Wavefront OBJ file of the C-alpha trace (Angstrom):
o trace
v -50.704 -15.528 -10.959
v -51.828 -13.051 -13.585
v -51.143 -10.181 -11.188
v -47.580 -11.413 -10.603
v -47.031 -11.554 -14.365
v -48.167 -7.929 -14.725
v -45.954 -6.792 -11.860
v -42.901 -8.589 -13.280
v -43.642 -7.214 -16.745
v -43.928 -3.695 -15.362
v -40.635 -4.064 -13.470
v -38.943 -5.359 -16.623
v -40.205 -2.333 -18.572
v -38.952 0.021 -15.849
v -35.512 -1.637 -15.897
v -35.386 -1.382 -19.677
v -36.582 2.215 -19.559
v -33.941 3.380 -17.104
v -31.254 2.094 -19.453
v -32.130 5.078 -21.658
v -31.144 7.541 -18.918
v -27.671 8.843 -19.817
v -24.912 7.886 -17.410
v -22.067 10.271 -16.739
v -19.216 7.979 -15.701
v -16.114 9.973 -14.753
v -13.520 10.187 -17.508
v -10.622 7.727 -17.692
v -7.026 8.758 -18.450
v -4.575 5.890 -18.790
v -1.371 7.906 -18.414
v -1.088 10.559 -15.710
v 2.269 12.317 -15.375
v 1.675 13.532 -11.809
v 0.601 10.136 -10.512
v 1.687 8.862 -7.079
v 3.199 5.655 -8.456
v 5.347 7.657 -10.878
v 6.603 9.855 -8.024
v 9.179 7.271 -6.921
v 7.643 7.188 -3.454
v 6.007 3.780 -3.922
v 7.641 0.349 -4.020
v 6.561 -2.131 -6.677
v 4.742 -4.310 -4.109
v 2.742 -1.417 -2.710
v 2.067 -0.048 -6.208
v 0.466 -3.358 -7.159
v -1.753 -3.308 -4.076
v -2.782 0.298 -4.683
v -3.592 -0.438 -8.341
v -5.694 -3.482 -7.408
v -7.459 -2.148 -4.325
v -7.537 1.654 -4.627
v -7.028 3.012 -8.135
v -10.486 2.298 -9.563
v -12.005 4.908 -7.241
v -8.994 7.038 -6.336
v -7.356 7.779 -9.698
v -8.175 8.723 -13.271
v -7.214 5.176 -14.320
v -10.552 3.597 -13.436
v -11.228 0.225 -15.044
v -15.005 0.109 -15.321
v -16.602 -3.336 -14.922
v -19.490 -4.562 -17.058
v -22.116 -3.560 -14.494
v -21.002 0.078 -14.718
v -22.938 0.206 -17.989
v -26.212 -1.117 -16.518
v -28.573 1.203 -14.626
v -29.164 1.574 -11.726
v -25.783 0.123 -10.662
v -24.064 2.447 -13.142
v -25.330 5.416 -11.139
v -23.834 4.003 -7.941
v -20.499 3.285 -9.625
v -20.338 6.820 -11.039
v -21.182 8.291 -7.618
v -18.561 6.184 -5.808
v -15.833 7.028 -8.337
v -16.666 10.753 -8.245
v -16.620 10.799 -4.435
v -13.430 8.721 -4.296
v -11.621 11.058 -6.676
v -12.810 14.110 -4.748
v -11.455 12.674 -1.497
v -8.139 11.473 -2.951
v -6.996 11.273 -6.551
v -3.600 9.607 -6.924
v -3.404 10.956 -10.484
v -2.924 14.489 -9.116
v -0.357 13.594 -6.436
v 2.328 15.909 -7.848
v -0.087 18.859 -7.734
v -0.636 18.540 -3.967
v 1.491 20.586 -1.600
v 3.578 18.825 1.048
v 1.065 19.267 3.873
v -1.767 17.859 1.787
v 0.365 14.863 0.754
v 1.252 14.199 4.398
v -2.410 14.435 5.382
v -3.473 12.047 2.629
v -0.780 9.518 3.588
v -1.980 9.680 7.187
v -5.578 9.181 5.997
v -4.501 6.186 3.893
v -2.702 4.562 6.821
v -5.678 5.077 9.123
v -8.356 3.925 6.649
v -6.435 0.809 5.601
v -5.423 -0.098 9.144
v -9.015 0.257 10.393
v -10.422 -1.765 7.475
v -12.440 1.155 6.090
v -10.717 0.868 2.724
v -11.226 -0.661 0.319
v -14.972 -0.387 0.845
v -16.869 -3.612 1.562
v -19.168 -3.212 -1.447
v -16.142 -2.816 -3.727
v -14.438 -5.911 -2.307
v -17.679 -7.850 -2.657
v -17.638 -7.225 -6.414
v -13.824 -7.291 -6.816
v -12.461 -10.237 -4.841
v -8.862 -9.467 -5.839
v -9.129 -6.087 -4.074
v -9.530 -7.724 -0.655
v -6.451 -7.024 1.442
v -4.948 -9.583 3.793
v -3.703 -8.463 7.199
v -0.134 -8.640 5.883
v -1.038 -6.474 2.875
v -2.747 -3.957 5.150
v 0.370 -3.828 7.331
v 2.536 -3.331 4.232
v 0.446 -0.378 3.032
v 0.367 1.198 6.504
v 4.146 0.805 6.890
v 4.656 2.283 3.416
v 2.400 5.281 4.162
v 4.192 5.978 7.442
v 7.607 5.622 5.779
v 6.527 7.850 2.897
v 5.507 10.531 5.397
v 8.978 10.368 6.958
v 10.603 10.577 3.516
v 8.514 13.590 2.506
v 9.280 15.383 5.770
v 13.019 14.773 5.295
v 12.866 15.997 1.698
v 10.791 18.991 2.791
v 13.369 19.941 5.423
v 16.048 20.026 2.723
v 14.016 22.673 0.885
v 14.184 25.052 3.854
v 17.229 26.685 5.378
v 17.199 27.156 9.119
v 19.400 29.748 10.797
l 1 2 3 4 5 6 7 8 9 10 11 12 13 14 15 16 17 18 19 20 21 22 23 24 25 26 27 28 29 30 31 32 33 34 35 36 37 38 39 40 41 42 43 44 45 46 47 48 49 50 51 52 53 54 55 56 57 58 59 60 61 62 63 64 65 66 67 68 69 70 71 72 73 74 75 76 77 78 79 80 81 82 83 84 85 86 87 88 89 90 91 92 93 94 95 96 97 98 99 100 101 102 103 104 105 106 107 108 109 110 111 112 113 114 115 116 117 118 119 120 121 122 123 124 125 126 127 128 129 130 131 132 133 134 135 136 137 138 139 140 141 142 143 144 145 146 147 148 149 150 151 152 153 154 155 156 157 158 159 160 161
């Protein structure tokens, strides 16, 4: 019993000690002028789904939960947000060229349709981020329609002889 007490005490000290390690959570910006939702390409319904299920990792508008301030989970949150923003950051939508936007929309449709996004661990901690089949279908249909819209708009920018 005494040994268990020492082990638990040691673990408690380690957990307290790692709280002193600085955590570099990615910066948050509430207003982003080049954001996808502000582009006019997204309906209100889809915008709500993207905000709830995607924006914490894939935009600069991350809403950090309480556990993002507690190590070691804070390290995992920071890593996931950094990786999510590197893969796709909706806050920089306007800065992407047409081909990159089309590629990202295709990636969104595929990942959502196949259930790869939002990630299981995220949904486990954020129940409201779980997408129903109907919501998945809505996002996929939006992404496919947005690709068509962008292609049509892109064709208008070029003159063919």
